[in-house]
C-alpha positions as CSV (number, residue, x, y, z in Angstrom):
1,M,0.0,0.0,0.0
2,S,1.4,3.4,-0.9
3,F,2.0,6.2,1.7
4,A,-0.8,8.3,0.1
5,S,-3.2,5.3,0.3
6,N,-2.1,4.6,3.9
7,S,-2.6,8.3,4.8
8,R,-6.1,8.3,3.4
9,A,-6.9,5.1,5.3
10,V,-5.6,6.6,8.5
11,A,-7.6,9.8,7.9
12,I,-10.8,7.8,7.3
13,F,-10.1,5.7,10.5
14,V,-9.5,8.9,12.6
15,A,-12.7,10.4,11.3
16,T,-14.7,7.2,11.9
17,A,-13.2,6.7,15.4
18,G,-14.1,10.3,16.3
19,F,-17.6,9.8,15.1
20,L,-18.0,6.5,17.0
21,S,-16.6,8.1,20.1
22,A,-19.1,10.9,19.9
23,A,-21.9,8.5,19.2
24,T,-21.2,6.4,22.2
25,A,-21.1,9.4,24.7
26,V,-23.7,9.1,27.4
27,P,-25.3,12.4,28.2
28,D,-26.7,12.9,31.7
29,S,-24.5,10.1,33.1
30,P,-24.7,9.8,36.9
31,A,-20.9,9.7,37.2
32,A,-19.5,12.6,39.3
33,A,-17.4,14.9,37.2
34,D,-16.7,18.6,36.8
35,V,-18.6,19.7,33.7
36,A,-17.9,23.0,31.9
37,V,-20.6,24.3,29.5
38,N,-19.8,26.9,26.9
39,T,-22.6,28.0,24.7
40,C,-21.1,29.4,21.5
41,G,-22.4,30.7,18.2
42,P,-21.8,29.4,14.7
43,V,-18.3,28.7,13.4
44,I,-16.9,31.9,11.8
45,K,-13.4,30.6,11.0
46,S,-11.6,27.3,10.8
47,I,-7.8,26.8,10.7
48,N,-6.5,23.4,9.7
49,K,-2.9,22.2,9.6
50,H,-1.5,18.8,8.7
51,G,1.8,17.1,9.5
52,T,2.5,14.1,7.3
53,N,5.6,12.1,6.6
54,A,7.6,13.8,9.3
55,P,7.8,11.5,12.3
56,F,8.6,13.1,15.7
57,T,9.9,11.0,18.6
58,T,10.6,12.1,22.2
59,D,11.1,10.7,25.6
60,A,10.7,14.1,27.3
61,T,9.5,14.1,30.9
62,S,8.2,17.7,30.6
63,F,6.0,19.1,27.8
64,V,7.7,19.7,24.4
65,N,6.3,21.2,21.2
66,I,5.2,19.0,18.3
67,P,7.0,20.6,15.4
68,G,4.7,22.6,13.1
69,A,1.6,21.9,15.2
70,K,0.8,25.5,16.0
71,V,-1.9,28.0,15.0
72,T,-2.8,31.4,16.2
73,V,-6.3,32.5,17.3
74,N,-7.0,36.2,16.9
75,V,-10.0,37.6,18.7
76,P,-11.1,41.2,17.7
77,A,-11.3,44.1,20.1
78,G,-14.4,44.1,22.3
79,K,-15.2,40.4,21.5
80,I,-15.4,37.2,23.5
81,Q,-15.1,34.1,21.3
82,C,-15.0,30.4,21.8
83,Y,-12.5,28.2,20.1
84,R,-12.4,24.4,19.8
85,V,-9.1,22.6,19.3
86,R,-9.2,19.1,17.7
87,F,-6.0,17.1,17.4
88,S,-5.8,13.8,15.7
89,A,-2.7,11.8,15.2
90,V,-1.1,8.4,14.6
91,I,0.8,7.9,17.8
92,S,2.8,5.1,19.5
93,C,3.8,5.2,23.2
94,T,6.3,2.4,23.9
95,G,8.3,1.1,26.8
96,T,7.5,-0.3,30.2
97,D,4.8,1.4,32.3
98,V,3.9,3.7,29.4
99,S,2.3,7.1,30.0
100,C,2.1,9.7,27.3
101,Y,0.2,13.0,27.4
102,I,-0.9,15.5,24.8
103,R,-2.2,19.0,25.3
104,P,-2.7,22.3,23.6
105,N,-0.6,25.0,25.2
106,V,-2.1,28.5,24.8
107,V,0.3,31.4,25.3
108,G,-1.4,34.3,27.0
109,G,-4.8,32.7,27.3
110,L,-6.7,30.5,29.8
111,P,-5.3,27.0,30.0
112,F,-7.4,24.2,28.7
113,S,-8.9,21.7,31.3
114,G,-6.0,19.3,31.1
115,A,-3.8,17.0,29.1
116,A,-5.1,13.9,27.3
117,Y,-3.6,10.5,28.2
118,T,-2.6,7.7,25.9
119,S,-0.8,4.5,26.6
120,S,-0.8,2.5,23.3
121,D,2.3,0.4,22.6
122,K,1.4,0.1,18.9
123,F,0.7,2.8,16.3
124,G,-2.9,3.8,16.4
125,A,-5.1,6.7,15.5
126,H,-6.0,9.0,18.5
127,S,-8.3,12.0,18.5
128,F,-8.6,14.6,21.2
129,E,-10.7,17.8,21.6
130,W,-10.6,20.8,23.9
131,F,-12.6,24.1,24.0
132,N,-12.3,27.4,25.7
133,R,-13.6,31.0,25.7
134,V,-11.2,34.0,25.3
135,V,-11.4,37.8,25.2
136,E,-9.8,40.0,22.6
137,G,-6.2,39.3,21.8
138,S,-3.9,37.0,19.9
139,Y,-3.4,33.5,21.3
140,P,-0.8,31.0,19.8
141,V,-2.0,27.4,20.3
142,Q,0.9,24.9,20.3
143,M,0.3,21.2,20.6
144,Q,2.7,19.5,23.1
145,V,3.5,16.0,24.3
146,E,5.1,14.6,27.5
147,T,6.0,11.1,28.6
148,N,7.1,9.4,31.8
149,G,10.4,8.6,30.1
150,T,9.0,6.2,27.6
151,S,9.3,6.7,23.9
152,L,6.4,8.6,22.1
153,T,6.3,8.8,18.3
154,V,3.9,11.0,16.3
155,V,3.9,9.9,12.7
156,S,1.2,12.1,11.2
157,W,-1.3,14.6,12.7
158,N,-4.1,17.0,12.0
159,L,-4.7,20.1,14.0
160,S,-8.0,21.9,13.5
161,V,-9.1,25.0,15.4
162,E,-12.6,26.4,15.0
163,I,-13.5,29.9,16.2
164,T,-17.1,30.8,17.0
165,D,-19.0,33.9,18.0
């Protein structure tokens, strides 16, 4: 199978996995959790970046940037807007007692609710999503990874940021 065909297959799998994850969510679950609700308007801008055929490997025990996985959100003066960050990637986290984390780091804005966790020892498609509200300003959003000393490899990724009123 060619790289292009493989990339399309991964993209379809990521999209399908994201749809199935959303479809299996259980609203009004009795589980105790902190729940944040942001009511936002329609999408007014979408920024999409793709990193393909450029594997990135790290065993960093503090958060490091994923090369190229950065966008900037600009909110006009006098506005408060929502933005949603979706990050999908083909990732492998290998070693013993594996723990790997992914987060969007926002410079100058409110932090997101936390890092996502993955512990797959084989390459697999993973999809993550965060949302936030911000006031006027310019906010660089940089995707980052951290491990507990194990090896994390990101083979290809998609970063999508939607800005709403």
